[in-house]
N, C-alpha and C positions, 0 to 999 in steps of 0.2 A: 728795721721796724717790721713786726710781724704783719702779714697780710690777712691773717685770721685772728680771732680773739685768742688770747693766751689759753693753752690747754695742753694735754699730754702729747698732741701731735708734734709739738715743737721738738720733742726729744726722740722722735722716731729715727731709726738708723737702718741702713742696709747692713744687716747683721753679718751676713756671709762675707761681704767685702771688708767689714771692719775686722773680723777675725783674721782674714788673710793679711791685712795691712799690719796689724799688731804682731802677728807671728813672723812676718818677714822682717819687721823692725827688730824683734827680739833676737832672731838668729844673727843679724848683723851686729847688734849691740853686744851680745855676749861673746861671739867669736872674734869679730874684727875690731871692735872698739875696746872692749875690756880684756880680750884674750883669755877667757875662762872656758872651762870644759863643760860646764853645765850650770844649774841654778839650785839654790836653796830656797825653800819657802816654808814659813811657819803657817800651819794649817789650823786655823781656829774653828773651822766649821761654818764660818760666816760666808756670805755670798761673795765678798770681795776676794778673800784669799782663795776661795774655791774656784772662782773664775780665773784668777791669775794662774793657779795650778793647772787648770784645764788648758789655758792658752799656752803655757810652757810645754806641756806634754804634746800639744798639737805642733808646736814649733820645733821642739828639740828631741822629742821622743821620751819614753818612760825611763830609759836608762840614764838620762842626763838630768833628771829631776829628783831631788831628795827632799822629802817632807819631814817636818818636825812638829810634834804636838807638845805644847808647853803649858800644861795646867798648873794651877796653884790652889791654895786653900779656899779662895773665894770664887773660883771658877765654877760655872755650871757644868755638871757632868755631861750635859747635852753637847757642850762645845767640843770636848775631846771625842765623844762618840761620833758626832757629825764629821769632825776632822778625819777620823779613822775611816769612816764610811766613804768619804770623798777620795781618800788615798787609795782605798781598795777599788773603788769604782774606776779610778784613772789608771790603776795598775802601777803606782809608784811605790818605791821603797820608802818607808817612813820609820821614825823612832819617836817614842814617847819619853819625855823627861819631866818629872814633877819638879818644878822650881821652888816649891814651898820651903824646903830646908835652907836653900840659899837665901831666900827672902827673910826667913826667920833669923839667920845668922847676921844679915845686914841690919836688922832692926826694923824692917818694913812694917810689920804688924804692930810691934810695940810703939813705934813712933807715931803711927796713925792713931792707935788707941789712946795714947797719952793726950793727943790733941782733942779727941772726941770726949774724953772724960773731963776736960776743962769746961765743956758745954753741958754734958750729961754725966755727972759724977758717978752715977750708979752703973754706967756702961761696963759690961764684963765680956769675957771671952765667949760666952754663949749667946751674946746679943748679935744682931745684924745691923748693917748700916748702908747708907748711900748718901750722896749729895746731889742736889738738883738746882738748876739755874732758874733765875727769875729776874724780872725787871725789864730786860731789853726789848722784848716783844710788846711791851706796853709803853714804850717811850722813855723808860727810865734807864738808869745805869745798871748794868748787870750785877747781880749779887747771887750768893749761893745759900741754900738752906741745907741743913744737916737733918737727915731723917734716920731715926733708929727704931729698932723693934726689940722689945724685951722677950725673954723665953716664953712668956705667957701670951705673946702675940700683940701686946699693947704697942701702938705706934706713937712716937712723939717726934716733934720737929721744932727747929729753932733756926733763926738766921745765924749764919756762921760769921763770927768776927774774922777780919782779914788774917790775923796771926794764925788762928786755928785752920782756916781754909788753906793757907799756903803750906802749913806743915802736913796736912792730910794729903794734899796733892803731891807734895815733894816725896812723901813716903810711898804713895801708891805708884808714882812714876818709876820706882825701883822695878816694878813688874815688867814694864815695857823695855827697860834698859837691860835687865838680866836676860829677857828673851832674845834681845838683839845680840847680846854677848854670846849666847849659845849658838845662834845662827851663824855668826862670824867665825866661831870655832870650827864648825863643820865646813864653812866656805873655805877657810884656810886649809883644812885637812884635805879637801877634795879638789882644791883649785877651782871652786865654783863662785858664781856671782850670787848676791843676795837680792831677792825680790822684795820690794816694798809694795804694799797693797792698798794705799789710799785711793778712794774715788775722788772725783773732782770737788764734790761738796766738802769732803774732809780736807783735801789738800788746800783748797781756796780759803777755807775758814779756820785753818790752823788746828784741826782736830787730830792732833798727834803729839807725841812727846819728842822733844829734841834729843837726838842721840839715843832714842828709843825706837818706837815704831816709825819715826820719821827718817831713820837712817836706812839706806839701801843703796844698791848699785844701779838698779833699774826699777822704774815704777810704771808698769804697763797700762794702768787704767786711770792714771791721774787726770786724764783729759775727758773722762767719761762721767756723766752724772749717775748717781746711784740707780735711778730708774733704768738707765741704759745698761748698767751692770746686771741688774735682775733680768733684763731682756736677753742679754748674752748668756746668762746662766741657763735659761730655758733653751736657747738656741743650741748651746753646747751639750745639752742632754744631761745636765747635772741632776742629782737626786731631788725629788720633790721636797724633802726635808730642808734642803738648802734653798731651793727656789722660793719656798714659802716662809722662810725664817724671817722673823721680825728683827731689825737691827738692834743690838744691845751693846753696852760697853763691856760687859763681862769682867768688870774690875772690882765691883763692890759686892758684898754678900747678899744684899737685897736686889731683886730684879730691877733693872734700870734700862729704859729706852734711851737711845742717843738724843732724841729730841728733849727728853726730860733733863738730861745731863747738860746739854750744850746748845742744841739748835732751837730756834724759836718756833719751828713748825715741824710736823712729821716729814720724813725725808722726801716723799713724793711731791708734797707741796713746797718744800724748801728748795727742791730741784728747780721747780718752775719759777720760784721767786728769784733764785740766783740766775737762771737763764734770762729772765726778764731784765734783771739789773744789768747783766752783761750785754744785753742788746738794746739798752736805752729805753725800755718801756716805762711809762709813768706809773705812779702809785695808783691812779684811777684804773689803768689797764690791769695792773696786778690784782687790785681788789676785785674787779669783774671776773678775772680768770680764776681766782682762788675762792671766790664767794665769801670774802671777808670785808669788813668796813674799810673804807679808804684810809682812815686814820691808822688802823692796824697795819695796812700795807705799807704806809710811810714808815712806821716803826720797824717793820721787818727789813725794809730796804736800808734803813739807817743802821740796823744791827749788823747787816752784812758788812758795811763799811767799817763799823766799830771793831768787828772781829778781825778784819784785814789789818787795821792799824795796830791793834794790841798784840797780834800774833806774828807781825812782821819779823820779829826777833827769831822766831822758830825757823824761818826760811833763810835767815842771813848766814853767810859764810863768816869764818873768823876774820876779824879786822886786822889789817897789816899797817905798819907805819908807812910803807911805800910798796908799790907793786914789785913783785919778783918776776921780772919780765921774761926770764928764761924758762919759766914754768907755765905752760899753757893750761887753760881750763878755768 
């Protein structure tokens, strides 16, 4: 139980000690557990991948870190620009590969747009789109809204039927899975390990794609709340563009915050809600700490549990008829 009212202080870290702890763990994990020569990291320009890259350089040195920039048709140009900026700032070798042709060949964009046109028949190649979550933060069942923008700037939105929602998500998940395929190509080529970059909020709440960005050999910041990752970014001296960047999904052609797409609150408040839930604080204490009504606090805490239940599958290993006891792990 917190001895002071819930607030940002609960997420304060000894940043220097945490860096040393993660780096020592990373050296041991890569060299002694995985027996790999270095690490691969996809550098999106966001704070999570940038901090992971900086930690890897601190732990292993620049010559054992290889960065990859993997933009596609819907990516913001700022993402690749920031990714390259961080790579140069850290002094690591990196490669840019546009994955749009591969996604086009797989049918990613076509399959997504087919589903969108069942909701908005006029939707065309020159339109933009995104989906947004609703319901859970108000005590209801989570559902998604489809938002589209025509070339003249007109915005329309509608509740997504489950069939269209699943097809849009399945199609866009190609993006994360193709990125991971490219990462593992380079990992195999160099005998390197692949770094996964989820923070604690994302890892806990299932904000990743199975066998996509959820696949990795090591996940150095999965125990850290997003607020703590930002603090590490500043401690590690990463560029201001990274330290001040607002978290986005960078998946849809319309700008989209992570809280709009998935979480019930902006990350800094969601971090506190998750920490409070993990430490047994009541809805009244959460409400007081976040400055929200107690009823909303109960909904937010309930939504945390709901997401844990519904995304358990993403964390699950393949099921076996019986254990193969000769294989450890």
